[in-house]
C-alpha positions in Angstrom: -3.3 -42.7 22.2 -4.8 -43.3 18.4 -2.6 -41.9 15.7 -5.3 -39.0 14.8 -5.0 -37.9 18.6 -1.7 -37.7 18.5 -1.5 -36.1 15.1 -4.2 -33.6 16.0 -2.3 -33.0 18.7 1.4 -32.2 17.0 -1.1 -29.6 14.5 -2.5 -28.2 17.5 1.3 -27.6 18.7 2.4 -26.3 14.8 -0.3 -24.0 15.0 0.2 -22.5 18.8 4.2 -22.1 18.0 3.1 -20.4 14.6 0.8 -18.0 16.1 3.4 -17.3 19.0 5.6 -16.4 15.4 3.7 -14.3 14.1 2.4 -12.3 17.3 5.7 -12.0 18.1 7.0 -10.1 14.6 4.1 -7.9 14.7 5.1 -6.9 18.1 8.8 -6.0 16.9 7.4 -4.8 13.6 5.2 -2.5 15.8 8.0 -1.3 17.8 10.5 -0.9 15.1 8.0 1.5 13.4 7.6 4.1 15.8 11.1 3.9 16.3 11.6 4.3 13.0 8.8 7.3 12.2 8.8 9.3 15.4 11.7 8.2 17.8 14.1 11.2 18.4 17.5 10.7 19.4 17.2 13.2 21.4 14.7 12.0 24.2 15.3 11.1 27.3 16.7 7.7 28.5 15.7 5.8 25.4 16.9 8.7 22.7 20.6 7.9 23.2 19.7 3.7 24.2 17.3 3.0 21.3 17.1 5.5 18.5 20.3 6.6 17.8 21.7 3.1 17.5 18.5 2.3 15.2 19.7 5.2 12.9 23.3 4.7 12.8 22.5 1.3 12.0 20.4 2.4 9.0 23.6 4.3 7.8 25.6 1.5 8.6 23.7 -1.3 8.5 26.2 -3.8 9.3 27.5 -1.7 12.4 25.0 -3.6 14.6 26.8 -6.8 14.3 29.9 -6.3 16.8 27.1 -5.8 19.4 27.1 -9.2 21.6 23.7 -10.7 22.0 23.3 -8.9 26.2 24.4 -5.3 24.1 21.5 -6.8 21.3 18.9 -7.5 24.0 19.4 -5.9 27.0 16.2 -3.5 26.9 14.2 -6.3 25.8 15.0 -8.3 28.1 14.5 -6.6 31.1 10.8 -5.2 29.7 10.0 -9.6 29.1 11.0 -10.1 32.5 8.8 -7.5 33.9 5.9 -8.8 31.5 6.7 -12.4 32.8 6.7 -11.7 36.0 3.3 -9.5 36.3 1.9 -12.1 34.1 2.8 -15.0 36.8 2.0 -12.5 39.7 -2.0 -12.1 37.9 -2.2 -15.6 36.6 -1.7 -15.0 32.8 1.8 -16.7 32.3 1.5 -19.2 30.0 4.1 -21.7 27.6 2.6 -19.3 24.3 3.3 -15.9 26.3 7.1 -17.0 27.1 7.6 -18.0 23.5 6.4 -14.8 22.3 8.4 -13.0 25.0 11.4 -15.0 24.0 11.4 -14.4 20.4 10.6 -10.5 20.9 13.8 -10.8 23.1 15.8 -12.3 20.1 14.3 -10.1 17.7 17.4 -8.5 17.5 19.9 -11.6 17.1 17.2 -12.6 14.1 17.5 -8.9 12.8 21.8 -9.6 13.0 21.3 -13.3 11.1 19.2 -11.1 8.1 22.5 -8.8 7.7 25.1 -11.6 8.0 26.4 -14.2 4.7 25.4 -17.0 4.7 29.0 -18.4 6.1 28.8 -15.8 8.9 25.5 -17.2 9.3 26.6 -21.0 9.1 24.4 -24.3 7.8 21.6 -24.1 10.1 20.5 -20.1 10.0 20.9 -20.6 6.7 18.8 -23.7 6.8 16.1 -21.6 8.2 16.4 -18.1 6.2 16.3 -20.5 3.0 13.4 -22.0 4.4 11.7 -19.0 5.2 11.5 -20.2 8.7 13.1 -16.8 10.3 13.8 -13.9 7.8 16.3 -13.6 5.4 18.8 -10.8 3.8 16.8 -10.3 0.9 13.5 -10.0 2.3 14.8 -8.0 5.1 17.0 -5.6 2.2 13.6 -4.7 1.9 13.5 -2.4 4.7 16.8 -0.6 4.1 15.7 -0.2 0.6 13.9 2.7 -1.2 11.7 5.2 1.6 13.1 2.7 4.5 9.4 2.8 5.6 8.2 -0.6 5.1 8.9 -4.5 6.4 9.8 -3.2 9.6 8.6 -6.7 11.1 12.0 -8.8 11.2 11.9 -11.8 12.8 10.0 -14.0 10.1 9.2 -13.3 6.3 5.5 -14.4 6.7 3.9 -11.1 8.7 5.4 -7.9 6.5 3.9 -9.3 3.3 0.3 -9.3 5.2 0.9 -6.0 6.8 2.0 -4.3 3.8 -0.9 -5.5 1.9 -3.3 -4.3 4.4 -1.7 -0.8 4.5 -1.0 -1.1 8.5 1.6 1.5 8.8 0.4 3.9 6.3 -3.1 3.4 8.1 -1.5 4.3 11.6 0.2 7.0 10.2 -2.5 8.8 8.8 -4.1 8.2 12.3 -1.5 9.8 14.1 -1.6 12.9 11.9 -5.1 13.4 12.3 -5.3 12.8 15.9 -2.1 14.7 16.8 -1.0 16.8 13.8 2.3 14.8 13.8 3.9 13.3 10.7 6.5 10.8 10.9 10.0 11.6 10.9 11.6 10.8 7.5 15.1 8.6 7.6 17.8 10.4 7.6 19.8 8.2 5.8 16.9 8.7 2.8 17.4 12.3 3.4 20.7 12.2 3.0 20.5 10.3 -0.4 18.0 13.0 -1.1 20.3 15.4 -1.1 23.2 14.1 -3.0 20.7 13.0 -6.0 20.2 17.0 -6.0 
């Protein structure tokens, strides 16, 4: 194989892997945005399992660090297995789909790393964060600051700036309000902070 062909093949692989990271991060961001803006802890099934822990995380950001990988990824593992199984049955299974599912399943673990210190993360994770290959503390801190209504994508540091620049979340919220009359929920931690400021 010539060096040019090999170089092109490597670039193609890098492009496909990068695209998988972007798609996975956008999926994670979309789910996170729905949880934060519209989820209720009173909902059956996912209210107690997903929304309540998410609200606790906003009030006490490091509380979820005590969860094991399994407790952080159990629902994603089930959903991912269903997606991969269905894709295999209908002939849509691919290495790219597998990578996207693996990234989405591990998004909460990557999210945890953004809440840990450099010492807690060790050299490898710190290196990946410093080189912006995965999201770090400063970038993720934008989600926990202010109104807590931005920077929902928690895998990379690449998707949030694009999504925020085009106003995706606000546009979707306007569309939902126009179609259903439902306004996004204001985070209880933000409401509590506003009440203390009065």
